[in-house]
A tleap script that builds the chain and sets N, CA, C and O, in Angstrom:
source leaprc.protein.ff14SB
mol = sequence {
  NMET PRO ILE ASP ALA ASP GLN LEU LYS GLN
  LYS ILE THR GLU VAL LEU ASP ALA LYS ALA
  GLU LEU LYS ARG LEU ILE SER LYS PRO TYR
  ALA GLU LEU SER THR GLU THR LYS TYR ALA
  ILE ARG TYR HIE VAL ILE VAL LEU ALA GLU
  ALA LEU GLY GLY VAL CYS LEU HIE ILE ALA
  LYS GLU ASP LEU LYS ARG GLU PRO THR SER
  TYR SER LYS CYS PHE ARG LEU LEU ASP LYS
  GLU GLY ILE CYS GLU ASP CYS ALA ARG ASP
  LEU ALA LYS ILE VAL GLY LEU ARG ASN LEU
  LEU THR HIE ARG TYR TRP THR ILE ASP ASP
  ARG ARG VAL TYR ASP SER ILE ARG ASN ASP
  PHE ARG GLY VAL ASP ARG PHE VAL GLU SER
  VAL LYS GLU LYS TYR ALA VAL ASP CVAL
}
set mol.1.N position { -22.884 2.148 -34.263 }
set mol.1.CA position { -22.556 3.557 -34.280 }
set mol.1.C position { -21.043 3.722 -34.318 }
set mol.1.O position { -20.364 3.097 -33.503 }
set mol.2.N position { -20.491 4.496 -35.182 }
set mol.2.CA position { -19.023 4.731 -35.220 }
set mol.2.C position { -18.548 5.579 -34.068 }
set mol.2.O position { -19.350 6.130 -33.314 }
set mol.3.N position { -17.258 5.679 -33.936 }
set mol.3.CA position { -16.656 6.539 -32.971 }
set mol.3.C position { -17.125 8.003 -33.183 }
set mol.3.O position { -17.089 8.508 -34.305 }
set mol.4.N position { -17.543 8.646 -32.143 }
set mol.4.CA position { -17.969 10.052 -32.202 }
set mol.4.C position { -16.730 10.901 -31.829 }
set mol.4.O position { -16.353 10.981 -30.660 }
set mol.5.N position { -16.129 11.506 -32.809 }
set mol.5.CA position { -14.922 12.295 -32.550 }
set mol.5.C position { -15.173 13.444 -31.605 }
set mol.5.O position { -14.332 13.791 -30.775 }
set mol.6.N position { -16.367 14.037 -31.750 }
set mol.6.CA position { -16.700 15.173 -30.855 }
set mol.6.C position { -16.804 14.729 -29.413 }
set mol.6.O position { -16.377 15.444 -28.506 }
set mol.7.N position { -17.377 13.536 -29.192 }
set mol.7.CA position { -17.501 12.992 -27.817 }
set mol.7.C position { -16.121 12.706 -27.275 }
set mol.7.O position { -15.833 13.030 -26.123 }
set mol.8.N position { -15.242 12.094 -28.095 }
set mol.8.CA position { -13.871 11.804 -27.630 }
set mol.8.C position { -13.146 13.109 -27.318 }
set mol.8.O position { -12.418 13.211 -26.331 }
set mol.9.N position { -13.358 14.098 -28.173 }
set mol.9.CA position { -12.672 15.385 -27.946 }
set mol.9.C position { -13.166 16.014 -26.650 }
set mol.9.O position { -12.360 16.564 -25.899 }
set mol.10.N position { -14.417 15.954 -26.374 }
set mol.10.CA position { -14.988 16.493 -25.157 }
set mol.10.C position { -14.434 15.784 -23.906 }
set mol.10.O position { -14.075 16.436 -22.926 }
set mol.11.N position { -14.369 14.448 -23.952 }
set mol.11.CA position { -13.871 13.691 -22.799 }
set mol.11.C position { -12.368 13.898 -22.638 }
set mol.11.O position { -11.875 14.015 -21.516 }
set mol.12.N position { -11.656 13.942 -23.724 }
set mol.12.CA position { -10.218 14.160 -23.628 }
set mol.12.C position { -9.938 15.559 -23.059 }
set mol.12.O position { -9.018 15.736 -22.260 }
set mol.13.N position { -10.727 16.538 -23.472 }
set mol.13.CA position { -10.581 17.906 -22.886 }
set mol.13.C position { -10.870 17.861 -21.370 }
set mol.13.O position { -10.175 18.522 -20.599 }
set mol.14.N position { -11.874 17.098 -20.938 }
set mol.14.CA position { -12.129 16.967 -19.538 }
set mol.14.C position { -10.924 16.298 -18.827 }
set mol.14.O position { -10.552 16.723 -17.733 }
set mol.15.N position { -10.322 15.270 -19.428 }
set mol.15.CA position { -9.138 14.640 -18.880 }
set mol.15.C position { -8.008 15.661 -18.681 }
set mol.15.O position { -7.418 15.767 -17.606 }
set mol.16.N position { -7.731 16.408 -19.761 }
set mol.16.CA position { -6.650 17.364 -19.771 }
set mol.16.C position { -6.911 18.510 -18.786 }
set mol.16.O position { -5.985 18.946 -18.103 }
set mol.17.N position { -8.124 18.996 -18.702 }
set mol.17.CA position { -8.473 20.035 -17.742 }
set mol.17.C position { -8.308 19.586 -16.290 }
set mol.17.O position { -7.754 20.306 -15.458 }
set mol.18.N position { -8.799 18.382 -16.008 }
set mol.18.CA position { -8.670 17.827 -14.666 }
set mol.18.C position { -7.218 17.610 -14.272 }
set mol.18.O position { -6.811 17.888 -13.144 }
set mol.19.N position { -6.450 17.108 -15.226 }
set mol.19.CA position { -5.016 16.872 -15.004 }
set mol.19.C position { -4.313 18.210 -14.755 }
set mol.19.O position { -3.468 18.301 -13.864 }
set mol.20.N position { -4.649 19.248 -15.527 }
set mol.20.CA position { -3.989 20.544 -15.346 }
set mol.20.C position { -4.360 21.142 -14.009 }
set mol.20.O position { -3.518 21.744 -13.342 }
set mol.21.N position { -5.630 20.981 -13.600 }
set mol.21.CA position { -6.075 21.512 -12.325 }
set mol.21.C position { -5.372 20.771 -11.182 }
set mol.21.O position { -4.971 21.388 -10.195 }
set mol.22.N position { -5.226 19.468 -11.317 }
set mol.22.CA position { -4.530 18.725 -10.285 }
set mol.22.C position { -3.066 19.124 -10.197 }
set mol.22.O position { -2.514 19.234 -9.102 }
set mol.23.N position { -2.440 19.339 -11.333 }
set mol.23.CA position { -1.039 19.768 -11.322 }
set mol.23.C position { -0.939 21.122 -10.614 }
set mol.23.O position { -0.003 21.365 -9.852 }
set mol.24.N position { -1.909 21.994 -10.874 }
set mol.24.CA position { -1.846 23.319 -10.233 }
set mol.24.C position { -2.045 23.156 -8.719 }
set mol.24.O position { -1.329 23.771 -7.928 }
set mol.25.N position { -2.985 22.357 -8.334 }
set mol.25.CA position { -3.274 22.194 -6.884 }
set mol.25.C position { -2.136 21.570 -6.128 }
set mol.25.O position { -1.945 21.875 -4.951 }
set mol.26.N position { -1.356 20.689 -6.772 }
set mol.26.CA position { -0.268 20.062 -6.015 }
set mol.26.C position { 1.074 20.759 -6.222 }
set mol.26.O position { 2.138 20.227 -5.903 }
set mol.27.N position { 0.978 21.972 -6.770 }
set mol.27.CA position { 2.261 22.712 -6.998 }
set mol.27.C position { 2.844 23.190 -5.727 }
set mol.27.O position { 4.036 23.499 -5.691 }
set mol.28.N position { 2.065 23.276 -4.646 }
set mol.28.CA position { 2.557 23.698 -3.325 }
set mol.28.C position { 2.986 22.437 -2.565 }
set mol.28.O position { 2.524 21.328 -2.833 }
set mol.29.N position { 3.896 22.662 -1.601 }
set mol.29.CA position { 4.253 21.490 -0.708 }
set mol.29.C position { 2.987 21.077 0.063 }
set mol.29.O position { 2.106 21.887 0.350 }
set mol.30.N position { 2.945 19.805 0.374 }
set mol.30.CA position { 1.755 19.273 1.007 }
set mol.30.C position { 1.400 20.041 2.314 }
set mol.30.O position { 0.227 20.306 2.576 }
set mol.31.N position { 2.374 20.375 3.089 }
set mol.31.CA position { 2.145 21.053 4.366 }
set mol.31.C position { 1.432 22.402 4.188 }
set mol.31.O position { 0.822 22.899 5.135 }
set mol.32.N position { 1.498 22.988 3.014 }
set mol.32.CA position { 0.846 24.281 2.800 }
set mol.32.C position { -0.580 24.155 2.252 }
set mol.32.O position { -1.256 25.172 2.104 }
set mol.33.N position { -1.052 22.962 1.951 }
set mol.33.CA position { -2.366 22.801 1.410 }
set mol.33.C position { -3.452 23.020 2.459 }
set mol.33.O position { -3.344 22.529 3.583 }
set mol.34.N position { -4.490 23.752 2.093 }
set mol.34.CA position { -5.636 23.932 2.985 }
set mol.34.C position { -6.544 22.720 2.866 }
set mol.34.O position { -6.389 21.899 1.962 }
set mol.35.N position { -7.487 22.616 3.782 }
set mol.35.CA position { -8.486 21.595 3.713 }
set mol.35.C position { -9.316 21.676 2.425 }
set mol.35.O position { -9.655 20.668 1.805 }
set mol.36.N position { -9.622 22.915 2.058 }
set mol.36.CA position { -10.381 23.093 0.820 }
set mol.36.C position { -9.592 22.595 -0.434 }
set mol.36.O position { -10.166 22.023 -1.360 }
set mol.37.N position { -8.275 22.835 -0.418 }
set mol.37.CA position { -7.481 22.365 -1.541 }
set mol.37.C position { -7.393 20.866 -1.553 }
set mol.37.O position { -7.404 20.268 -2.629 }
set mol.38.N position { -7.306 20.235 -0.411 }
set mol.38.CA position { -7.330 18.759 -0.346 }
set mol.38.C position { -8.594 18.226 -0.879 }
set mol.38.O position { -8.570 17.230 -1.602 }
set mol.39.N position { -9.738 18.838 -0.564 }
set mol.39.CA position { -11.007 18.409 -1.078 }
set mol.39.C position { -11.108 18.647 -2.575 }
set mol.39.O position { -11.697 17.844 -3.300 }
set mol.40.N position { -10.541 19.734 -3.029 }
set mol.40.CA position { -10.542 20.029 -4.481 }
set mol.40.C position { -9.722 18.974 -5.214 }
set mol.40.O position { -10.097 18.551 -6.308 }
set mol.41.N position { -8.622 18.552 -4.633 }
set mol.41.CA position { -7.831 17.492 -5.222 }
set mol.41.C position { -8.611 16.216 -5.381 }
set mol.41.O position { -8.595 15.564 -6.425 }
set mol.42.N position { -9.303 15.881 -4.295 }
set mol.42.CA position { -10.143 14.665 -4.330 }
set mol.42.C position { -11.187 14.778 -5.467 }
set mol.42.O position { -11.387 13.836 -6.232 }
set mol.43.N position { -11.810 15.889 -5.553 }
set mol.43.CA position { -12.880 16.096 -6.607 }
set mol.43.C position { -12.253 15.942 -7.978 }
set mol.43.O position { -12.817 15.244 -8.821 }
set mol.44.N position { -11.134 16.551 -8.235 }
set mol.44.CA position { -10.537 16.478 -9.591 }
set mol.44.C position { -10.020 15.064 -9.919 }
set mol.44.O position { -10.011 14.672 -11.086 }
set mol.45.N position { -9.607 14.328 -8.943 }
set mol.45.CA position { -9.282 12.921 -9.186 }
set mol.45.C position { -10.516 12.132 -9.651 }
set mol.45.O position { -10.416 11.282 -10.535 }
set mol.46.N position { -11.667 12.416 -9.056 }
set mol.46.CA position { -12.906 11.782 -9.479 }
set mol.46.C position { -13.240 12.201 -10.914 }
set mol.46.O position { -13.568 11.350 -11.741 }
set mol.47.N position { -13.162 13.478 -11.213 }
set mol.47.CA position { -13.470 13.970 -12.555 }
set mol.47.C position { -12.512 13.318 -13.575 }
set mol.47.O position { -12.941 12.880 -14.643 }
set mol.48.N position { -11.230 13.260 -13.238 }
set mol.48.CA position { -10.241 12.640 -14.125 }
set mol.48.C position { -10.592 11.179 -14.413 }
set mol.48.O position { -10.620 10.760 -15.570 }
set mol.49.N position { -10.858 10.413 -13.365 }
set mol.49.CA position { -11.163 9.002 -13.522 }
set mol.49.C position { -12.437 8.784 -14.382 }
set mol.49.O position { -12.487 7.908 -15.246 }
set mol.50.N position { -13.455 9.619 -14.104 }
set mol.50.CA position { -14.713 9.482 -14.872 }
set mol.50.C position { -14.493 9.836 -16.341 }
set mol.50.O position { -15.064 9.185 -17.216 }
set mol.51.N position { -13.678 10.850 -16.632 }
set mol.51.CA position { -13.460 11.259 -18.022 }
set mol.51.C position { -12.619 10.144 -18.716 }
set mol.51.O position { -12.918 9.769 -19.849 }
set mol.52.N position { -11.624 9.645 -18.069 }
set mol.52.CA position { -10.796 8.564 -18.656 }
set mol.52.C position { -11.706 7.355 -18.946 }
set mol.52.O position { -11.639 6.764 -20.024 }
set mol.53.N position { -12.530 7.010 -17.999 }
set mol.53.CA position { -13.472 5.885 -18.158 }
set mol.53.C position { -14.434 6.149 -19.277 }
set mol.53.O position { -14.763 5.227 -20.023 }
set mol.54.N position { -14.904 7.373 -19.432 }
set mol.54.CA position { -15.812 7.703 -20.507 }
set mol.54.C position { -15.195 7.542 -21.880 }
set mol.54.O position { -15.856 7.073 -22.806 }
set mol.55.N position { -13.921 7.931 -22.026 }
set mol.55.CA position { -13.201 7.751 -23.292 }
set mol.55.C position { -13.084 6.249 -23.593 }
set mol.55.O position { -13.337 5.790 -24.706 }
set mol.56.N position { -12.700 5.529 -22.579 }
set mol.56.CA position { -12.479 4.086 -22.760 }
set mol.56.C position { -13.756 3.351 -23.132 }
set mol.56.O position { -13.755 2.542 -24.060 }
set mol.57.N position { -14.836 3.619 -22.426 }
set mol.57.CA position { -16.077 2.924 -22.708 }
set mol.57.C position { -16.614 3.277 -24.084 }
set mol.57.O position { -17.169 2.416 -24.767 }
set mol.58.N position { -16.459 4.524 -24.501 }
set mol.58.CA position { -16.930 4.902 -25.850 }
set mol.58.C position { -16.162 4.092 -26.920 }
set mol.58.O position { -16.763 3.568 -27.859 }
set mol.59.N position { -14.859 4.002 -26.767 }
set mol.59.CA position { -14.040 3.229 -27.743 }
set mol.59.C position { -14.437 1.782 -27.680 }
set mol.59.O position { -14.634 1.164 -28.726 }
set mol.60.N position { -14.566 1.203 -26.484 }
set mol.60.CA position { -14.886 -0.205 -26.338 }
set mol.60.C position { -16.230 -0.525 -26.969 }
set mol.60.O position { -16.352 -1.541 -27.653 }
set mol.61.N position { -17.234 0.301 -26.764 }
set mol.61.CA position { -18.605 0.025 -27.285 }
set mol.61.C position { -18.639 0.281 -28.823 }
set mol.61.O position { -19.127 -0.551 -29.589 }
set mol.62.N position { -18.123 1.415 -29.234 }
set mol.62.CA position { -18.325 1.822 -30.603 }
set mol.62.C position { -17.288 1.232 -31.601 }
set mol.62.O position { -17.634 0.907 -32.737 }
set mol.63.N position { -16.069 1.104 -31.178 }
set mol.63.CA position { -15.029 0.576 -32.109 }
set mol.63.C position { -14.861 -0.928 -31.919 }
set mol.63.O position { -14.792 -1.673 -32.896 }
set mol.64.N position { -14.795 -1.378 -30.665 }
set mol.64.CA position { -14.485 -2.805 -30.438 }
set mol.64.C position { -15.768 -3.622 -30.244 }
set mol.64.O position { -15.711 -4.850 -30.174 }
set mol.65.N position { -16.892 -2.971 -30.160 }
set mol.65.CA position { -18.185 -3.680 -30.016 }
set mol.65.C position { -18.199 -4.577 -28.756 }
set mol.65.O position { -18.703 -5.699 -28.775 }
set mol.66.N position { -17.638 -4.049 -27.690 }
set mol.66.CA position { -17.556 -4.719 -26.406 }
set mol.66.C position { -18.137 -3.852 -25.318 }
set mol.66.O position { -18.158 -2.628 -25.446 }
set mol.67.N position { -18.609 -4.464 -24.247 }
set mol.67.CA position { -19.179 -3.671 -23.127 }
set mol.67.C position { -18.565 -4.126 -21.846 }
set mol.67.O position { -19.157 -4.942 -21.138 }
set mol.68.N position { -17.362 -3.615 -21.506 }
set mol.68.CA position { -16.758 -3.974 -20.265 }
set mol.68.C position { -17.614 -3.573 -19.051 }
set mol.68.O position { -18.378 -2.609 -19.118 }
set mol.69.N position { -17.485 -4.293 -17.977 }
set mol.69.CA position { -18.357 -4.049 -16.790 }
set mol.69.C position { -17.721 -3.114 -15.814 }
set mol.69.O position { -18.345 -2.783 -14.806 }
set mol.70.N position { -16.463 -2.650 -16.060 }
set mol.70.CA position { -15.835 -1.726 -15.172 }
set mol.70.C position { -14.796 -0.905 -15.980 }
set mol.70.O position { -14.375 -1.300 -17.067 }
set mol.71.N position { -14.411 0.225 -15.414 }
set mol.71.CA position { -13.365 1.002 -16.061 }
set mol.71.C position { -12.063 0.196 -16.156 }
set mol.71.O position { -11.418 0.179 -17.204 }
set mol.72.N position { -11.689 -0.452 -15.089 }
set mol.72.CA position { -10.471 -1.225 -15.041 }
set mol.72.C position { -10.455 -2.294 -16.156 }
set mol.72.O position { -9.449 -2.487 -16.837 }
set mol.73.N position { -11.573 -2.960 -16.313 }
set mol.73.CA position { -11.657 -3.992 -17.340 }
set mol.73.C position { -11.577 -3.351 -18.718 }
set mol.73.O position { -11.012 -3.922 -19.651 }
set mol.74.N position { -12.135 -2.190 -18.830 }
set mol.74.CA position { -12.122 -1.454 -20.107 }
set mol.74.C position { -10.663 -1.087 -20.464 }
set mol.74.O position { -10.236 -1.294 -21.600 }
set mol.75.N position { -9.909 -0.549 -19.504 }
set mol.75.CA position { -8.552 -0.230 -19.768 }
set mol.75.C position { -7.710 -1.436 -20.200 }
set mol.75.O position { -6.877 -1.348 -21.103 }
set mol.76.N position { -7.959 -2.569 -19.521 }
set mol.76.CA position { -7.226 -3.802 -19.850 }
set mol.76.C position { -7.589 -4.238 -21.281 }
set mol.76.O position { -6.727 -4.698 -22.028 }
set mol.77.N position { -8.901 -4.086 -21.664 }
set mol.77.CA position { -9.292 -4.425 -23.036 }
set mol.77.C position { -8.579 -3.568 -24.061 }
set mol.77.O position { -8.105 -4.088 -25.071 }
set mol.78.N position { -8.488 -2.255 -23.826 }
set mol.78.CA position { -7.793 -1.399 -24.765 }
set mol.78.C position { -6.318 -1.733 -24.850 }
set mol.78.O position { -5.709 -1.699 -25.919 }
set mol.79.N position { -5.764 -2.054 -23.703 }
set mol.79.CA position { -4.369 -2.484 -23.622 }
set mol.79.C position { -4.159 -3.708 -24.503 }
set mol.79.O position { -3.250 -3.743 -25.332 }
set mol.80.N position { -4.996 -4.694 -24.316 }
set mol.80.CA position { -4.943 -5.967 -25.049 }
set mol.80.C position { -5.120 -5.724 -26.564 }
set mol.80.O position { -4.470 -6.386 -27.373 }
set mol.81.N position { -5.966 -4.810 -26.933 }
set mol.81.CA position { -6.214 -4.449 -28.316 }
set mol.81.C position { -5.134 -3.583 -28.962 }
set mol.81.O position { -5.184 -3.279 -30.154 }
set mol.82.N position { -4.173 -3.202 -28.155 }
set mol.82.CA position { -3.067 -2.391 -28.644 }
set mol.82.C position { -3.353 -0.883 -28.822 }
set mol.82.O position { -2.601 -0.163 -29.479 }
set mol.83.N position { -4.454 -0.443 -28.219 }
set mol.83.CA position { -4.830 0.985 -28.377 }
set mol.83.C position { -3.985 1.785 -27.406 }
set mol.83.O position { -3.571 2.898 -27.729 }
set mol.84.N position { -3.731 1.276 -26.287 }
set mol.84.CA position { -2.766 1.952 -25.366 }
set mol.84.C position { -2.026 0.903 -24.570 }
set mol.84.O position { -2.427 0.553 -23.461 }
set mol.85.N position { -0.974 0.416 -25.125 }
set mol.85.CA position { -0.202 -0.649 -24.457 }
set mol.85.C position { 0.440 -0.118 -23.208 }
set mol.85.O position { 0.976 0.990 -23.179 }
set mol.86.N position { 0.379 -0.930 -22.171 }
set mol.86.CA position { 0.982 -0.617 -20.846 }
set mol.86.C position { 0.370 0.602 -20.177 }
set mol.86.O position { 1.025 1.226 -19.342 }
set mol.87.N position { -0.843 0.956 -20.507 }
set mol.87.CA position { -1.534 2.034 -19.851 }
set mol.87.C position { -2.459 1.544 -18.762 }
set mol.87.O position { -2.736 2.266 -17.805 }
set mol.88.N position { -2.945 0.305 -18.900 }
set mol.88.CA position { -4.048 -0.173 -18.068 }
set mol.88.C position { -3.736 -0.117 -16.565 }
set mol.88.O position { -4.601 0.271 -15.780 }
set mol.89.N position { -2.547 -0.489 -16.158 }
set mol.89.CA position { -2.238 -0.482 -14.725 }
set mol.89.C position { -2.256 0.901 -14.122 }
set mol.89.O position { -2.817 1.130 -13.051 }
set mol.90.N position { -1.614 1.842 -14.853 }
set mol.90.CA position { -1.606 3.195 -14.310 }
set mol.90.C position { -3.003 3.797 -14.214 }
set mol.90.O position { -3.333 4.469 -13.236 }
set mol.91.N position { -3.856 3.541 -15.283 }
set mol.91.CA position { -5.205 4.104 -15.305 }
set mol.91.C position { -6.054 3.402 -14.254 }
set mol.91.O position { -6.900 4.038 -13.624 }
set mol.92.N position { -5.845 2.095 -14.052 }
set mol.92.CA position { -6.622 1.351 -13.059 }
set mol.92.C position { -6.301 1.918 -11.654 }
set mol.92.O position { -7.193 1.956 -10.807 }
set mol.93.N position { -5.107 2.340 -11.396 }
set mol.93.CA position { -4.781 2.929 -10.133 }
set mol.93.C position { -5.539 4.209 -9.867 }
set mol.93.O position { -5.978 4.451 -8.742 }
set mol.94.N position { -5.697 5.041 -10.898 }
set mol.94.CA position { -6.467 6.264 -10.769 }
set mol.94.C position { -7.940 5.925 -10.480 }
set mol.94.O position { -8.572 6.544 -9.624 }
set mol.95.N position { -8.457 4.959 -11.188 }
set mol.95.CA position { -9.842 4.491 -10.988 }
set mol.95.C position { -10.018 3.910 -9.538 }
set mol.95.O position { -11.024 4.157 -8.874 }
set mol.96.N position { -9.025 3.156 -9.099 }
set mol.96.CA position { -9.048 2.643 -7.725 }
set mol.96.C position { -9.093 3.779 -6.710 }
set mol.96.O position { -9.831 3.725 -5.727 }
set mol.97.N position { -8.302 4.792 -6.962 }
set mol.97.CA position { -8.323 5.924 -6.080 }
set mol.97.C position { -9.657 6.636 -6.108 }
set mol.97.O position { -10.156 7.056 -5.064 }
set mol.98.N position { -10.244 6.779 -7.289 }
set mol.98.CA position { -11.578 7.351 -7.400 }
set mol.98.C position { -12.576 6.531 -6.594 }
set mol.98.O position { -13.420 7.094 -5.896 }
set mol.99.N position { -12.489 5.223 -6.683 }
set mol.99.CA position { -13.395 4.356 -5.907 }
set mol.99.C position { -13.267 4.579 -4.422 }
set mol.99.O position { -14.263 4.622 -3.700 }
set mol.100.N position { -12.051 4.720 -3.972 }
set mol.100.CA position { -11.843 4.992 -2.559 }
set mol.100.C position { -12.457 6.316 -2.149 }
set mol.100.O position { -13.083 6.439 -1.096 }
set mol.101.N position { -12.259 7.304 -3.012 }
set mol.101.CA position { -12.736 8.651 -2.707 }
set mol.101.C position { -14.271 8.708 -2.672 }
set mol.101.O position { -14.850 9.469 -1.898 }
set mol.102.N position { -14.916 7.904 -3.511 }
set mol.102.CA position { -16.369 7.984 -3.572 }
set mol.102.C position { -17.053 7.026 -2.639 }
set mol.102.O position { -18.225 7.223 -2.318 }
set mol.103.N position { -16.382 6.011 -2.198 }
set mol.103.CA position { -17.013 4.962 -1.389 }
set mol.103.C position { -16.440 4.864 0.017 }
set mol.103.O position { -17.100 4.306 0.894 }
set mol.104.N position { -15.282 5.365 0.262 }
set mol.104.CA position { -14.674 5.225 1.581 }
set mol.104.C position { -13.948 6.547 1.959 }
set mol.104.O position { -12.814 6.553 2.439 }
set mol.105.N position { -14.642 7.613 1.723 }
set mol.105.CA position { -14.012 8.931 1.897 }
set mol.105.C position { -13.520 9.213 3.302 }
set mol.105.O position { -12.649 10.065 3.481 }
set mol.106.N position { -14.062 8.508 4.330 }
set mol.106.CA position { -13.671 8.738 5.698 }
set mol.106.C position { -12.299 8.095 6.027 }
set mol.106.O position { -11.722 8.358 7.082 }
set mol.107.N position { -11.804 7.274 5.134 }
set mol.107.CA position { -10.505 6.592 5.399 }
set mol.107.C position { -9.385 7.155 4.504 }
set mol.107.O position { -8.300 6.575 4.463 }
set mol.108.N position { -9.609 8.225 3.816 }
set mol.108.CA position { -8.680 8.777 2.863 }
set mol.108.C position { -7.499 9.393 3.544 }
set mol.108.O position { -7.661 10.200 4.459 }
set mol.109.N position { -6.265 9.019 3.104 }
set mol.109.CA position { -5.024 9.667 3.544 }
set mol.109.C position { -4.695 10.697 2.477 }
set mol.109.O position { -4.183 10.335 1.418 }
set mol.110.N position { -4.963 11.920 2.717 }
set mol.110.CA position { -4.699 12.961 1.698 }
set mol.110.C position { -3.258 13.062 1.303 }
set mol.110.O position { -2.960 13.440 0.170 }
set mol.111.N position { -2.368 12.743 2.178 }
set mol.111.CA position { -0.899 12.760 1.820 }
set mol.111.C position { -0.616 11.763 0.757 }
set mol.111.O position { 0.151 12.021 -0.171 }
set mol.112.N position { -1.260 10.568 0.892 }
set mol.112.CA position { -1.022 9.505 -0.134 }
set mol.112.C position { -1.636 9.907 -1.475 }
set mol.112.O position { -1.067 9.638 -2.533 }
set mol.113.N position { -2.807 10.557 -1.419 }
set mol.113.CA position { -3.452 11.014 -2.609 }
set mol.113.C position { -2.517 12.028 -3.311 }
set mol.113.O position { -2.282 11.934 -4.516 }
set mol.114.N position { -2.004 12.973 -2.552 }
set mol.114.CA position { -1.105 13.971 -3.072 }
set mol.114.C position { 0.134 13.339 -3.703 }
set mol.114.O position { 0.508 13.682 -4.825 }
set mol.115.N position { 0.762 12.424 -2.987 }
set mol.115.CA position { 1.949 11.745 -3.531 }
set mol.115.C position { 1.642 10.926 -4.767 }
set mol.115.O position { 2.451 10.881 -5.694 }
set mol.116.N position { 0.487 10.276 -4.799 }
set mol.116.CA position { 0.068 9.509 -5.976 }
set mol.116.C position { -0.042 10.396 -7.210 }
set mol.116.O position { 0.441 10.053 -8.289 }
set mol.117.N position { -0.669 11.509 -7.030 }
set mol.117.CA position { -0.850 12.433 -8.159 }
set mol.117.C position { 0.470 12.975 -8.696 }
set mol.117.O position { 0.633 13.189 -9.897 }
set mol.118.N position { 1.391 13.187 -7.791 }
set mol.118.CA position { 2.706 13.673 -8.238 }
set mol.118.C position { 3.445 12.698 -9.114 }
set mol.118.O position { 4.347 13.086 -9.857 }
set mol.119.N position { 3.069 11.414 -9.038 }
set mol.119.CA position { 3.815 10.366 -9.723 }
set mol.119.C position { 3.030 9.590 -10.797 }
set mol.119.O position { 3.652 8.817 -11.526 }
set mol.120.N position { 1.743 9.743 -10.934 }
set mol.120.CA position { 0.964 8.795 -11.733 }
set mol.120.C position { 0.323 9.330 -13.019 }
set mol.120.O position { -0.749 8.852 -13.392 }
set mol.121.N position { 0.922 10.285 -13.702 }
set mol.121.CA position { 0.315 10.778 -14.911 }
set mol.121.C position { 0.920 10.229 -16.187 }
set mol.121.O position { 0.447 10.576 -17.269 }
set mol.122.N position { 1.897 9.427 -16.119 }
set mol.122.CA position { 2.560 8.885 -17.314 }
set mol.122.C position { 1.519 8.071 -18.132 }
set mol.122.O position { 1.427 8.218 -19.350 }
set mol.123.N position { 0.764 7.241 -17.457 }
set mol.123.CA position { -0.250 6.428 -18.142 }
set mol.123.C position { -1.363 7.264 -18.749 }
set mol.123.O position { -1.883 6.932 -19.814 }
set mol.124.N position { -1.733 8.356 -18.069 }
set mol.124.CA position { -2.756 9.235 -18.612 }
set mol.124.C position { -2.245 9.884 -19.868 }
set mol.124.O position { -2.979 9.947 -20.854 }
set mol.125.N position { -1.020 10.371 -19.882 }
set mol.125.CA position { -0.488 11.026 -21.034 }
set mol.125.C position { -0.361 10.063 -22.221 }
set mol.125.O position { -0.698 10.432 -23.346 }
set mol.126.N position { 0.118 8.843 -21.989 }
set mol.126.CA position { 0.207 7.839 -23.034 }
set mol.126.C position { -1.177 7.501 -23.602 }
set mol.126.O position { -1.356 7.389 -24.815 }
set mol.127.N position { -2.142 7.343 -22.703 }
set mol.127.CA position { -3.475 7.006 -23.104 }
set mol.127.C position { -4.059 8.090 -24.033 }
set mol.127.O position { -4.566 7.794 -25.114 }
set mol.128.N position { -3.973 9.339 -23.581 }
set mol.128.CA position { -4.562 10.463 -24.353 }
set mol.128.C position { -3.883 10.519 -25.721 }
set mol.128.O position { -4.570 10.631 -26.736 }
set mol.129.N position { -2.567 10.447 -25.773 }
set mol.129.CA position { -1.801 10.546 -27.041 }
set mol.129.C position { -2.172 9.394 -27.955 }
set mol.129.O position { -2.351 9.569 -29.160 }
set mol.130.N position { -2.282 8.239 -27.378 }
set mol.130.CA position { -2.677 7.028 -28.203 }
set mol.130.C position { -4.070 7.168 -28.829 }
set mol.130.O position { -4.264 6.877 -30.010 }
set mol.131.N position { -5.054 7.626 -28.001 }
set mol.131.CA position { -6.414 7.804 -28.482 }
set mol.131.C position { -6.428 8.930 -29.534 }
set mol.131.O position { -7.007 8.744 -30.604 }
set mol.132.N position { -5.820 10.064 -29.267 }
set mol.132.CA position { -5.769 11.141 -30.225 }
set mol.132.C position { -5.216 10.702 -31.548 }
set mol.132.O position { -5.752 11.060 -32.597 }
set mol.133.N position { -4.134 9.918 -31.520 }
set mol.133.CA position { -3.503 9.478 -32.749 }
set mol.133.C position { -4.371 8.495 -33.494 }
set mol.133.O position { -4.599 8.660 -34.692 }
set mol.134.N position { -4.874 7.446 -32.797 }
set mol.134.CA position { -5.647 6.371 -33.460 }
set mol.134.C position { -6.970 6.863 -34.045 }
set mol.134.O position { -7.416 6.406 -35.097 }
set mol.135.N position { -7.593 7.825 -33.318 }
set mol.135.CA position { -8.930 8.231 -33.796 }
set mol.135.C position { -8.921 9.652 -34.371 }
set mol.135.O position { -9.978 10.262 -34.533 }
set mol.136.N position { -7.742 10.174 -34.674 }
set mol.136.CA position { -7.556 11.465 -35.297 }
set mol.136.C position { -8.347 12.557 -34.616 }
set mol.136.O position { -9.057 13.321 -35.270 }
set mol.137.N position { -8.223 12.635 -33.269 }
set mol.137.CA position { -8.891 13.635 -32.477 }
set mol.137.C position { -7.879 14.760 -32.231 }
set mol.137.O position { -6.776 14.524 -31.739 }
set mol.138.N position { -8.283 16.002 -32.587 }
set mol.138.CA position { -7.434 17.146 -32.374 }
set mol.138.C position { -7.978 17.961 -31.209 }
set mol.138.O position { -9.040 18.580 -31.280 }
set mol.139.N position { -7.213 17.930 -30.153 }
set mol.139.CA position { -7.575 18.727 -28.949 }
set mol.139.C position { -6.598 19.792 -28.724 }
set mol.139.O position { -6.730 20.559 -27.770 }
savepdb mol mol.pdb
quit
């Protein structure tokens, strides 16, 4: 099955929407965030990671005919294939944060999550632009 441009467009839109919502949520100083906002931040990190992983897995399966066993391995594969060079580490950090949020939520330091989000979107932006360019996806 070839790359499904509509599926990529949908997932990229999810990435961009989650990123925009995270940027909005962290626009306030950390001390001013409510508990509800902190939980919303956690949720949108999970949405972002899942959408990024969905884009990656679709490309790996349909274009590269590979089936990585994790999102992190998928990002490394796309990095190695030149689809998004030097994105894998940044994206793997987001996935790692997602894993902490979904599996060890009781140990989460919301201040570290907040600080991470303020600094870690360069890889997301490079990844999205690379995929849009390579697969002619207009979002």
